[in-house]
C-alpha positions as CSV (number, residue, x, y, z in Angstrom):
1,X,152.5,87.9,148.3
2,X,156.1,88.0,147.2
3,X,156.6,91.2,149.1
4,X,159.5,91.8,151.4
5,X,157.2,93.7,153.8
6,X,157.2,91.5,156.9
7,X,156.2,93.7,159.9
8,X,152.7,94.7,160.8
9,X,151.3,97.5,158.6
10,X,149.3,100.1,160.4
11,X,146.5,101.7,158.4
12,X,144.3,104.6,159.4
13,X,140.9,105.0,157.7
14,X,139.7,108.6,158.0
15,X,136.2,109.8,157.1
16,X,134.3,113.0,157.6
17,X,131.3,111.5,159.5
18,X,129.5,108.2,159.7
19,X,125.9,109.2,159.1
20,X,123.7,111.7,157.3
21,X,121.2,113.8,159.2
22,X,118.3,111.6,160.0
23,X,119.9,108.4,158.8
24,X,121.5,105.9,161.1
25,X,123.4,103.9,158.6
26,X,124.7,105.3,155.4
27,X,127.0,103.6,152.9
28,X,130.4,104.5,154.2
29,X,129.6,103.4,157.7
30,X,128.3,100.0,156.5
31,X,131.4,99.7,154.3
32,X,133.7,100.1,157.4
33,X,131.6,97.6,159.4
34,X,132.0,95.0,156.6
35,X,135.6,95.9,155.6
36,X,137.6,96.5,158.8
37,X,137.0,93.2,160.5
38,X,138.0,91.3,157.3
39,X,141.6,92.5,157.2
40,X,144.2,89.9,158.1
41,X,144.8,90.8,161.8
42,X,148.3,89.2,161.7
43,X,149.5,91.6,159.1
44,X,147.3,94.7,159.2
45,X,146.2,96.9,162.1
46,X,143.4,99.0,160.8
47,X,141.8,101.8,162.8
48,X,139.2,104.5,162.0
49,X,138.9,108.2,162.7
50,X,135.8,110.3,162.2
51,X,136.4,114.0,162.0
52,X,133.0,114.8,163.5
53,X,131.3,113.9,166.7
54,X,129.8,110.5,167.4
55,X,126.4,110.2,165.6
56,X,123.5,107.9,166.0
57,X,123.7,104.1,166.3
58,X,127.5,103.8,166.4
59,X,127.1,100.5,168.4
60,X,127.4,98.6,165.1
61,X,131.0,99.7,164.8
62,X,131.9,99.5,168.5
63,X,130.3,96.1,168.8
64,X,132.5,94.8,166.0
65,X,135.6,95.7,168.0
66,X,136.6,98.4,165.5
67,X,139.1,100.9,167.0
68,X,137.3,104.2,166.3
69,X,138.2,107.8,167.4
70,X,135.9,110.8,167.1
71,X,137.7,114.2,166.7
72,X,134.5,116.3,167.4
73,X,135.7,118.9,164.9
74,X,133.5,121.1,162.8
75,X,133.9,121.3,159.0
76,X,136.8,123.8,158.5
77,X,138.3,123.6,162.0
78,X,142.1,124.0,161.6
79,X,142.6,122.1,164.9
80,X,141.7,119.0,162.9
81,X,145.3,118.8,161.5
82,X,147.2,118.7,164.8
83,X,144.6,116.3,166.2
84,X,145.1,113.9,163.3
85,X,148.9,114.2,163.5
86,X,148.7,113.2,167.2
87,X,146.8,110.0,166.3
88,X,149.1,109.2,163.4
89,X,152.2,109.6,165.6
90,X,150.7,107.7,168.6
91,X,149.6,104.8,166.4
92,X,152.7,104.9,164.2
93,X,150.6,104.9,161.1
94,X,152.1,103.6,157.8
95,X,149.2,104.3,155.4
96,X,146.3,106.8,155.3
97,X,143.1,105.7,153.5
98,X,140.9,108.8,153.1
99,X,137.1,109.1,152.5
100,X,135.4,112.5,152.1
101,X,136.3,116.1,151.5
102,X,137.5,117.0,155.0
103,X,139.3,113.6,155.4
104,X,141.1,113.9,152.0
105,X,142.1,117.5,152.7
106,X,143.4,117.2,156.3
107,X,144.6,113.6,155.7
108,X,146.8,114.6,152.7
109,X,148.2,117.5,154.6
110,X,149.2,115.1,157.4
111,X,150.6,112.6,154.8
112,X,152.8,115.4,153.4
113,X,154.0,116.4,156.9
114,X,154.8,112.8,157.9
115,X,156.0,111.5,154.5
116,X,153.5,108.6,154.5
117,X,151.4,107.3,151.6
118,X,147.8,108.5,151.1
119,X,144.9,106.9,149.3
120,X,142.0,109.2,148.2
121,X,138.9,107.1,148.0
122,X,135.9,108.8,146.3
123,X,132.4,107.4,146.9
124,X,130.4,110.4,145.6
125,X,129.4,111.0,142.1
126,X,129.0,114.8,141.8
127,X,129.8,117.0,138.9
128,X,131.9,119.6,140.6
129,X,133.5,120.7,143.8
130,X,133.3,124.1,145.7
131,X,136.1,126.6,144.8
132,X,137.9,126.1,148.1
133,X,138.0,122.3,147.6
134,X,139.5,123.0,144.2
135,X,142.3,125.1,145.8
136,X,143.0,122.3,148.3
137,X,142.8,119.6,145.7
138,X,145.3,121.4,143.4
139,X,147.8,121.9,146.3
140,X,147.5,118.4,147.6
141,X,147.5,116.4,144.4
142,X,151.2,115.6,144.7
143,X,150.6,114.0,148.1
144,X,148.0,111.6,146.6
145,X,149.6,108.3,145.9
146,X,146.6,106.7,144.3
147,X,142.9,107.7,144.0
148,X,140.2,105.0,144.1
149,X,136.8,105.6,142.6
150,X,133.7,103.4,143.2
151,X,132.5,103.6,139.6
152,X,133.5,104.8,136.2
153,X,131.5,108.1,136.5
154,X,133.0,108.6,140.0
155,X,136.5,108.2,138.4
156,X,135.6,111.0,135.9
157,X,134.6,113.2,138.8
158,X,138.0,112.5,140.5
159,X,140.0,113.4,137.4
160,X,138.0,116.4,136.3
161,X,136.6,118.0,139.5
162,X,139.1,116.8,142.1
163,X,142.1,117.4,139.8
164,X,143.9,114.1,140.3
165,X,146.4,113.0,137.7
166,X,144.5,110.5,135.5
167,X,147.3,108.0,135.8
168,X,146.6,107.7,139.6
169,X,142.9,107.1,139.3
170,X,141.6,103.5,139.5
171,X,138.1,102.2,139.5
172,X,137.8,99.5,142.2
173,X,134.3,98.1,142.8
174,X,133.1,97.5,146.3
175,X,130.8,94.6,147.2
176,X,128.6,93.0,149.9
177,X,129.5,90.4,152.4
178,X,128.5,87.3,150.5
179,X,128.1,84.9,153.3
180,X,125.5,87.2,154.9
181,X,123.5,88.0,151.8
182,X,123.8,84.9,149.5
183,X,122.9,82.4,152.2
184,X,119.8,80.5,151.0
185,X,117.0,81.0,153.6
186,X,114.5,78.5,154.8
187,X,110.8,79.0,154.0
188,X,110.3,79.7,157.7
189,X,112.8,82.5,157.8
190,X,111.3,84.0,154.7
191,X,107.7,83.9,156.0
192,X,108.9,85.4,159.3
193,X,110.6,88.2,157.5
194,X,107.5,88.8,155.4
195,X,105.2,88.7,158.4
196,X,107.4,91.2,160.3
197,X,107.1,93.6,157.3
198,X,103.3,93.1,157.1
199,X,103.4,91.3,153.7
200,X,100.4,89.1,153.4
201,X,100.4,85.6,151.7
202,X,98.9,86.9,148.4
203,X,101.0,90.1,148.2
204,X,103.7,90.6,145.6
205,X,106.4,92.6,147.5
206,X,108.4,95.2,145.6
207,X,111.0,96.8,147.8
208,X,113.9,99.1,148.0
209,X,116.5,99.7,150.7
210,X,117.5,103.3,150.3
211,X,118.2,106.8,151.8
212,X,115.2,109.1,151.5
213,X,117.3,111.6,149.6
214,X,116.8,113.3,146.3
215,X,119.5,111.3,144.5
216,X,117.6,108.0,145.2
217,X,114.6,109.0,143.0
218,X,112.0,107.6,145.4
219,X,109.3,110.1,144.4
220,X,109.3,108.3,141.0
221,X,108.8,105.0,142.8
222,X,105.7,106.5,144.6
223,X,104.3,107.6,141.2
224,X,105.1,104.2,139.7
225,X,103.3,102.5,142.6
226,X,100.0,104.1,141.7
227,X,100.4,103.0,138.1
228,X,101.3,99.4,139.1
229,X,98.4,99.1,141.7
230,X,95.9,100.2,139.1
231,X,96.8,97.1,137.2
232,X,98.0,94.8,140.0
233,X,96.1,95.5,143.2
234,X,98.0,92.7,145.0
235,X,101.3,94.6,144.6
236,X,102.8,95.9,147.9
237,X,105.6,98.5,148.0
238,X,108.1,98.7,150.8
239,X,110.4,101.7,151.2
240,X,113.1,100.8,153.7
241,X,115.3,103.6,155.1
242,X,115.4,107.0,156.6
243,X,116.2,110.5,155.4
244,X,115.0,114.1,155.0
245,X,112.4,113.4,152.3
246,X,110.3,111.0,154.4
247,X,107.4,113.4,155.1
248,X,107.3,114.7,151.5
249,X,107.2,111.1,150.2
250,X,104.5,110.1,152.7
251,X,102.4,113.1,151.7
252,X,102.8,112.1,148.0
253,X,101.7,108.5,148.8
254,X,98.6,109.8,150.7
255,X,97.7,112.1,147.8
256,X,97.8,109.2,145.4
257,X,95.7,107.1,147.7
258,X,98.2,104.3,148.1
259,X,97.0,103.5,151.6
260,X,98.6,100.3,153.1
261,X,99.9,99.2,149.7
262,X,102.9,101.6,150.1
263,X,104.7,101.1,153.4
264,X,107.4,103.3,154.9
265,X,109.4,100.8,156.9
266,X,112.0,103.2,158.3
267,X,115.4,102.0,159.5
268,X,116.1,98.2,159.3
269,X,119.1,96.7,161.0
270,X,119.0,93.3,159.3
271,X,119.0,94.2,155.6
272,X,119.6,90.6,154.5
273,X,116.4,89.5,156.2
274,X,114.5,92.4,154.7
275,X,115.7,91.6,151.2
276,X,114.7,87.9,151.6
277,X,111.1,89.1,152.0
278,X,111.1,91.0,148.6
279,X,109.8,89.4,145.4
280,X,111.4,92.2,143.4
281,X,114.1,94.7,144.3
282,X,113.9,98.1,142.7
283,X,116.4,101.0,142.3
284,X,114.7,104.2,141.1
285,X,118.0,106.3,141.5
286,X,118.7,109.5,139.6
287,X,122.5,109.3,140.3
288,X,124.8,107.0,142.2
289,X,128.4,106.2,142.9
290,X,127.6,102.6,143.2
291,X,125.1,101.7,145.9
292,X,126.1,99.0,148.3
293,X,122.4,98.0,148.3
294,X,122.7,96.9,144.7
295,X,125.6,94.5,145.6
296,X,123.3,93.2,148.4
297,X,120.4,92.7,146.1
298,X,122.6,90.8,143.6
299,X,124.0,88.6,146.3
300,X,120.5,87.9,147.6
301,X,119.6,86.7,144.2
302,X,116.7,89.2,143.7
303,X,115.2,90.1,140.3
304,X,116.1,93.7,139.9
305,X,114.4,96.7,138.2
306,X,116.8,99.7,138.1
307,X,117.2,103.0,136.4
308,X,120.0,103.8,134.0
309,X,121.7,106.0,136.7
310,X,125.5,106.0,136.1
311,X,126.8,103.9,139.0
312,X,124.0,101.3,138.5
313,X,124.9,100.8,134.8
314,X,128.5,100.0,135.9
315,X,127.4,96.8,137.6
316,X,124.0,95.8,136.1
317,X,123.4,94.8,132.5
318,X,119.9,95.2,131.0
319,X,118.2,91.9,130.2
320,X,121.1,89.9,131.7
321,X,120.9,90.4,135.4
322,X,118.4,93.3,135.7
323,X,115.7,95.2,133.9
324,X,117.0,98.7,133.2
325,X,114.6,101.6,132.6
326,X,115.2,105.3,132.0
327,X,115.6,107.4,135.1
328,X,112.9,110.0,136.0
329,X,110.3,107.9,134.3
330,X,107.6,106.5,136.5
331,X,105.7,104.9,133.6
332,X,108.7,103.0,132.4
333,X,109.4,101.9,136.0
334,X,105.8,100.7,136.4
335,X,105.7,98.9,133.1
336,X,108.9,96.9,134.0
337,X,107.5,96.0,137.4
338,X,104.2,94.8,135.9
339,X,105.9,92.8,133.2
340,X,108.0,91.0,135.9
341,X,104.9,90.4,138.1
342,X,103.4,88.7,135.0
343,X,106.4,86.6,134.1
344,X,107.7,84.4,137.0
345,X,110.0,82.5,134.8
346,X,111.7,85.7,133.7
347,X,112.1,86.7,137.4
348,X,113.7,83.4,138.2
349,X,116.1,83.8,135.3
350,X,117.1,87.3,136.4
351,X,117.5,86.1,140.0
352,X,119.8,83.3,139.0
353,X,121.9,85.7,136.8
354,X,122.1,88.2,139.7
355,X,123.8,85.6,141.9
356,X,126.3,85.0,139.1
357,X,127.1,88.7,138.8
358,X,127.3,89.1,142.6
359,X,130.3,86.7,142.6
360,X,132.4,89.6,141.1
361,X,131.4,92.0,143.9
362,X,132.4,90.4,147.2
363,X,133.6,92.7,150.0
364,X,136.2,90.1,151.0
365,X,137.8,90.3,147.5
366,X,137.9,94.1,147.9
367,X,139.7,93.8,151.2
368,X,142.3,91.5,149.7
369,X,142.9,94.1,147.0
370,X,143.4,96.8,149.7
371,X,145.8,94.6,151.6
372,X,148.0,94.2,148.4
373,X,147.8,98.0,147.8
374,X,148.9,98.8,151.4
375,X,151.9,96.5,151.0
376,X,152.9,98.1,147.7
377,X,152.5,101.6,149.2
378,X,154.7,100.7,152.2
379,X,157.3,99.1,150.0
380,X,157.3,102.2,147.8
381,X,157.5,104.7,150.7
382,X,160.4,103.0,152.5
383,X,162.9,103.9,149.8
384,X,161.7,107.5,149.4
385,X,160.6,108.4,152.9
386,X,163.7,110.7,153.3
387,X,163.8,113.8,151.1
388,X,162.0,113.8,147.8
389,X,158.3,113.0,147.6
390,X,157.4,109.5,146.2
391,X,156.8,109.2,142.4
392,X,153.4,108.0,141.3
393,X,152.9,104.3,142.0
394,X,154.6,102.6,139.1
395,X,153.8,99.0,140.2
396,X,151.5,96.7,138.3
397,X,148.1,97.6,139.7
398,X,146.1,95.2,137.5
399,X,145.0,93.3,140.6
400,X,142.7,96.2,141.5
401,X,140.6,95.7,138.4
């Protein structure tokens, strides 16, 4: 690396919580499950703190041997700060990597008190923050060494709503674990995956792996399914995932008489196997940071139909590696799906292009970037740990792009 930093670097990842209500596996948790085991264990000791209590299906993280601590604190509990400081001191933490409002607030306070570097990592793509977050963000900006955003529109949110100096904000794309998703599967494996999902031999399977949440636009997919089935009765739709809107979406599907042509699969542990069963992957989102599921679909070499939601446009290109349609438009979604059902050679072309695009979004490459960043932050903080606060990171950060 050319860095003089030789001793083990101890990094603490801090997040607010690891799951949404009614969802066993949301993006940030999957990100930790992929990311933490991939750090070079001879150089980095990476542990995780969740500010809340343990939530459903944590076994995935524990089983991977990830060192995880739950603080069991509620949202604005001032006891969060001393609890965090205790962990930072006990583990002799060098770098804080912060995800979520609570984590970036309490985490940057701790960074200020201990004189250690802090990374603000924004995954959400909202338009504004509550007033009290604005107050915290304004006070804590100077203790933010660098802010990482998962997409261009998320970076705008970090600069405008979270009040971070634009010079500190970098877009760094995440990715999927390639070896898991891009592995070519045997016909046997695919037919087993299809059978388990109830996809018959003659069915054309259109699927999405998603949270049943307003941002994901799944009600437009239900409407589109009716329009597709009127023209292509052998189409079969699979909605994989959990969330608060499940009952409303099921009622909508019943109302449209979709019957067994629209299946609510629920939670799936092996997403790669599920994707292998799809003939077409669809993203009806209304807004996104960048969904990990899109990186997975690309790596799996799926033909993709997606909306023009911000975070999707960052990584997908219409007519090159996906078919992009306007969001909130069931008819456009249906037309694109029907067109691809009719044109197998176009599906094959998009699938091949998806695999090429996926090469740019590998979670291992992301982890290597973070390793380099941690080393830079430690190098920078050694000289200035005493007295004055560190200057913004002046180093060449082009490796993050």
